[in-house]
NUDO-280128 format. One record per residue: x, y, z of N, C-alpha, C in turn; residue in one letter. Coordinates in steps of 0.05 Angstrom, whole numbers, plus 5000, padded with zeros to 4 digits. Layout:
BEGIN
XYZXYZXYZA
...
//
This chain:
BEGIN
117920096516119920236531121819906536X
124920116532126719916546127619996571X
128519726590129519756610131519936611X
132220206620134920286610136520306631X
138720286624141120186647143820386647X
143720676640145820816635148020886651X
150220876632152520866651153621176633X
154621406651154821646647158421646647X
159521876624161621996626162522086613X
163622306645165122556631166022686664X
166522976659168723046679167923406679X
168523536669166723836680164323976692X
164524136695161424286700160024256679X
161524286656158924226639156923986635X
159323756637157423526640155523436661X
156023526684154523526713151423606702X
150723906698147823946674147023726673X
148023576646147323356634147423086658X
148722996672147822856688145222916708X
146523146715144023156738140923136716X
140023196691139023246680137022956673X
138822776674138422446674137722436697X
138522326718138122336739135522466750X
134522716746131722876749130222676725X
130422616709128322456686127222156699X
128622026721128421886730128721646725X
132221666704133921376697134921296714X
135521016710136120856719139820876717X
141321076732144821126729145620936742X
147220536735147720536746151320486749X
152220836738154520786740155221036718X
158121166735159021446728162221486732X
162921456703165921476696167821716698X
169021856708171122146705173922046713X
175022296709177022336713179022146742X
180422166742182922106766182922416785X
182622396808183722586827186622666819X
186822946817189223116814189623276836X
192623286841192523516856192723746843X
192123896862191224246844192224426886X
193724746875193424906893195624856896X
196124986917199425146936199524786951X
197124716963197624516984198024256969X
198324286937197924016919195623876935X
192523906936191523706960189823616925X
188823386937186723266906184723316901X
184523446878181823626874179923366865X
177723296862175623116854173723356828X
173523086809172923276782169523306790X
168223556790165223676784163223426782X
163923296760161923026765162022846786X
165322786789164722596816163822696842X
164322906841162323206871159523086870X
159223116840155823146846154722796837X
156722586832155322416829155722276866X
158022366882157622286906155022306929X
154122526914152222636932149322546924X
149522356895147222276897147421926894X
149121936908149121546915150521386895X
151721596870151721396853155221366848X
155221086836157420816828159220996815X
161721096827163421186805165421076804X
167021086789169221006770172321216759X
173621066769176121356754179121246740X
177621046727180120916708181721166704X
184521036703186921156690187521166657X
186620926665186720736627184620526627X
182720686603180320566594180620246584X
182920196582183419826568184319696592X
183319846615185819596640183219356637X
184819206642182218946646180818906672X
181819016689180119076714178019236711X
178619486690176119726693173619616675X
174919426653172919356632171119156647X
172518936666170318786676168818936696X
168819116709168119276731165919426720X
166419546691164019566674162719486665X
163119176657162418966645159618856663X
160618916693159118716717157018876716X
156719226718154919426714153119366690X
152819176672150319016652149919286647X
150519506634149119746619149219736591X
145719846580145719716558145320066542X
147220296550146620516543148720666554X
151020816542152620946555152221246538X
152521416566150821766552154921866558X
155622016539158822066542158722446542X
159422636554159422976549161723016572X
163723106549166323216558167923116575X
169122816558170222636560172422626546X
174622366549176122396534176222136508X
177822066493176321896476176421646489X
174521446471175321156491175720956473X
177020856472177620526458174820356450X
174220226424172420126417172019826439X
172519776448172319486473170619706501X
170219996498168420056517166820156499X
166620376482163320496471162320196452X
163520066449161519876434160219676457X
161019796478160119516496156719426498X
156119656506152619666509150619686488X
149119446488146819366472145919566453X
145219886473143020046450145620296445X
148120276442149720426438151220666461X
153620746452154120986464154221276458X
153221496456152321636438153921886464X
155122046455156922306456155222506439X
155522826474155023106464156023216457X
156623386435157923536427156923886422X
158623976433158224356437158424466417X
157724376385158124526360154924416342X
155324586315152724416307154824236280X
155624016289157423786274155523766254X
158123716227160723656232163123906233X
161924106240163124486244164224306266X
166724486272167724426305167824236316X
168924066299170223786318172223816330X
172223816352175623826368175223886391X
176624016410177524056441175324296444X
174924506432174224596441171924856433X
170824726419167724806399166025076402X
166425126436165325226446166125626438X
169525526450170625746445171825886418X
171425696395172725706367170025786342X
167525796361165525786349165326156346X
165526296372165926536380168526626366X
171326536366173226676356173126766325X
171326516308170826496292168726736279X
167226816296165827026290162626936279X
162626706279158626546279157826746294X
155226516275153226806289151126576301X
151426326301150226246299151925846314X
150525716336152625486336150425336357X
150925116367148424896380149124646395X
148624386391150124206409148623966394X
150123726391150223506371148923286384X
148023136392147622816395148322626377X
151222446383151122256357152822006373X
152421766364153421586362157321496358X
158921426388161421456377162021216358X
163321256345165021066324167921116334X
170220946311172420996311173921276316X
172221456300174121646293172721916315X
173322126313173022386333170922626325X
169222496333165822786335165122626306X
165722476292165122336265163322176265X
161322116289158821866284156421936278X
154621756274152521826265150122026284X
148922256266148122406283145222286289X
144122356313142022306314140222576323X
140522766335139922976343142223276340X
140623416328141923776331139723976350X
139924156358138524376368141624726364X
139624906365141525006341141525346370X
142925566371141925726385144125976367X
142526256362144426456358146626536378X
148326616374150926776388150027096385X
150327266408149327466410152827676401X
152227866392154527956385156927976406X
156428146428157228146452158027926475X
156527676464157227366487159327306488X
160127236514163227146519162426816513X
165726686520164526336518163626306546X
163426456566163826376593160126396588X
158826616574155826576579154926356558X
155426326529155526156514155425836525X
157025866541158525586561156025466556X
154725716594151425626602149425606592X
149825766549146225716544146625366537X
148825376530150025026515149924866527X
150924936554149824716577147324636577X
145124726589142024776588141224606565X
142224826540140524646518142524366509X
144724286521145124076518144523776542X
142623956555141023676575138623716569X
137923936556135323836543135423586514X
137223626497137623516473138323216490X
139623166509140522886520137422736527X
137222846547135122676548132422646531X
132522846511129622786486131622506469X
134322626471135722316458135322056475X
135522086492135621866511132621766504X
129521996501128521926500127121666478X
128721756456127221666436130221406429X
131121326443132721056442130920816462X
130521056481127920866500124720736482X
124620906471122320896456122820676430X
124920656423126720556403125320666373X
125120876369124521086346126721236331X
129321156342131921336334132321286303X
132421536293134021586258136721746260X
137521636251140521816250141821916224X
143522086229143922246192147222186197X
148522076173150821986166152522266170X
154322376171156222536172157322576155X
157222716129158722846111162622846126X
164222776102166622656107167922846108X
168223076098169023346095168123576127X
170723616127170423816154172224086150X
171024416146171924506142172824716163X
171024726178171024896212172024706234X
174824716250175024536264176024766286X
176224586316176524676344177824586353X
180724696352182824476359183824586398X
185424336400185624476441187724796436X
185624896459187425206465190525076477X
191925286474194425306481195425566475X
198425666490199625946487199226086465X
199425996449199826066417197126116405X
195925966408193526086397191726286416X
192226296437190526526450191226726458X
193726756435195627056440194227156422X
193727536431192627656404193827786399X
193827746364195227836341193828176343X
195128366351194528616357193928796323X
195428636312195328746270193628696266X
191328516277189528406260186728576262X
184728536250183428746247180828716266X
179228936269178628986300176528836304X
175028716279172828476294174428276307X
176628156281178127916287180127886322X
180028106335181428166360178228156378X
177528286379174628356380172628096395X
172527886366172127566368174027456385X
177227446394178627236398178227316427X
178327546438178127636465175727476483X
174027546461171127516479171227106480X
172327046461172326806453174726646470X
175126826490177026756513176626756531X
173426856544173127056564170526816579X
170926716600173326826624176126606627X
175026426599177526116607177726086582X
180826036580183126166589184426426582X
183126586573183626916572185826916556X
184827046540187027136521188727356535X
191227376523194027496535195027616510X
197027726521199127956506200728016531X
203928196507204928226519205428576517X
205928746529206528956520209729106534X
210229316522212229426527211529746533X
212129736564210829976584213530156596X
215630366582217930336588220230266584X
221530136606223529986599222829766617X
220729636619219729446626217129276604X
217728986590215928776582214128686602X
211828756597209328556618208028396603X
207228166628205427976608202128126623X
200228036611197728086614195427926605X
193227886618191627716597189327936605X
187227896591185628036575182627936584X
181628036600178127926591175628196592X
174428306603172328506589173328656574X
171928776547173028956527170229016510X
170129246496169929366481170629476455X
168529526434170129526408169329886411X
171529976393170030306375170230396340X
169030326331169230266298169530596300X
172230706284172530906281175230956267X
175531116240178231176230180131386251X
182431246257184631516272186931426259X
188331616272191531666260194131496287X
192431456307194531316322196131106319X
198531036316200230706305198130506326X
198530366305197430106309198729986337X
198129866360198829706383199429866408X
199430206401199530366425197630416435X
198230466469196330426493195730666492X
193030726492192431076505190631086533X
191031166547189131156575188331446578X
186731456598186331726616185731566636X
184631746656184031696681182431446684X
179831446666178531266675178830896645X
180130976625179630866605182530756584X
182930516585185330456569184130406549X
185430386525184930306497186530216478X
187530056459189029936441188230086416X
190430246403189530276377189830036358X
188030016349187629746323186829826289X
188029606285186829726244183329676250X
182329976245179630006245178730046265X
179630236282178730296313180830316341X
178430196360180130106391179329976398X
180229806412179129636430180129716457X
176929776478178629866499178129636515X
180429686536181429436552179029516592X
176129266588175329386622176129216644X
176629026632177328826657180528596646X
181628646666185128616657186828496677X
189328376672190128186696193628286687X
194628406699197928436692198728236711X
201328096701202927866713203627966743X
202627766751202727756789201527966798X
200228106789197828286803194728126797X
192528166814190128066805187928176781X
186228076776184728146754183428406773X
183628646758182228936762180729026726X
178929196740178229346721179729496717X
179029596699180629936677181530166701X
179630256710179230466732181230386752X
180030126765182330066789185030066789X
185729916769188429866752190030246743X
188230396740189830566733190230776755X
188930706782189430776802191430706816X
193730556808194930556830198430376807X
197230436780199430326752199730516728X
202330546723202430816712203530766689X
202030776658202430726631204530996623X
206630896607208231086598206531216566X
208131456565205831666531207231416510X
208631236509209831096492208230736495X
207630716515207530456518205030286487X
206330106491203529966461205129616464X
201729586458202929296455204829036441X
205528816436207128626423205628516411X
//
């Protein structure tokens, strides 16, 4: 067994569950690196990352560098004498950082690499209609998500699963996988597999353009797109309702596969339901948020908002 001294790097809630597991397993975490505090909300109050909040409760040494190549930060990192670094949902590391520890720096990625390298692997697995995904641990190298694979674990994606639900499943699976990976390194029995050069499925950063719904797409593609962005950052659309153009975000939905003669993109409402006619059936909007209003279910919205007979999505 090795005398492991671990530095953990991560920022969001997803990373907290992994750090928590490492601490609970009794490993010596000598430092935690996370994003700098950011102003948030109306008062622009400084907001600490989820990882920082947890690390403080455990009395862990926290570092928040703005520049990962800064000499002061590198000196502080070296002074910790870490021999293993674990990275979860953090930014790209310079070689001067990832090459530092004796036993290497490994990353947890929320996909079955080499598929879905990139910033949003959980979202894109659902958006693209995958039936399975998982997590991968790998040693970091010069490129993004290309290093030699240590371990993979797989899960099935339910047909109605949202990205929020899958996020939580992979978070717990990730904690288990990181724990097992550290154990292999600790015992000195790690074997790795080189990733193939080619990649066919990528997970680019989400933005306004790729989160917008294309209502002319097939019913399955629209359904996957919306649930793959629910609850964050949420798929969005614009609609014409009478004389006004309205922007809206769409969360919970269901689909009905049926032949119909309604105009594609038209919005059809009853006292309780809102549905959009698409190729191959209808998408029922069960939870949505109109611009300037709070998120609500369809029935609540219909109590105080009127859809005109010719209302349609853009």
